[in-house]
N, C-alpha and C positions, 0 to 999 in steps of 0.2 A: 233896076239895080245896074250900076256901072260894071263894065267888063272886068276891071281890076279889083272890085270889091269881093271879098270872100263871102261864100254863101252863109256860113255860120259865124255870127258875131256875138260878142258878150252882151249880157243884159244891159250893162251901162252904156255901151256904144249904141245899142239899139234904141235906148231911151233918148240919148242925145240926138240921134238921127231923126227921131219922131217927136221932138220937142213941140209942145203945143197940141199934140194929138194924144199921146200916151206918155205919162210920166213913168219913172222907174217903179214908183209905188203902185201905180195902176196895173202895170204888167205883173208885179209880184202878187197883187190881189187876184188877178186872173189865174195865175199859177196855183196859188193857195186854194182858191175855190175849186178848181178842177182836181187838185190832189185830194182834197177832202171828199169829193164825190167819186174819186177813183176813175176819172175820165182822162184819157191820154190826150195831150195836146200835140198835134202833128208838127208844129213849128218849133218845138222845144226839145233840147237834148241836155242831159246832165253828164258832166264829166267830173266825177268826184263831187265837190261842192260847187263847182263852176257851172253856171247856166249859160247856154248858148242858144241863140235864136236865129232862124232863117227868115229873113225879111220876105222873101218870095212866098214861103209856106205860110207865114203869118198873114200876108195879104190875101192869099187864097182862103185861109180859114175865116178871116173877117168877112170876105165876100159871101162865103157860104152861110155864115151866121146871119148876115143881112137878108139873105133870101128867105130865112125862116121867120122873119118878123115883118109885121105890117106897120107901116108908118101912118099914124093918124094925124090928120090936119085939124 
């Protein structure tokens, strides 16, 4: 993350930054799935109806998820 980039960015900005990897719909699905299971996402904050995401915390969460899965060839 660049020095002048704020840590918490909107969902739309996050999706634009990560085009090709995660669409806005994919992120919304992750949020919906975890809300339904009542699991807190460490990279997510809600301010009223606004959703903001920390790129750094999202990357850490994703790396942690990757460690829990075995890649089959």
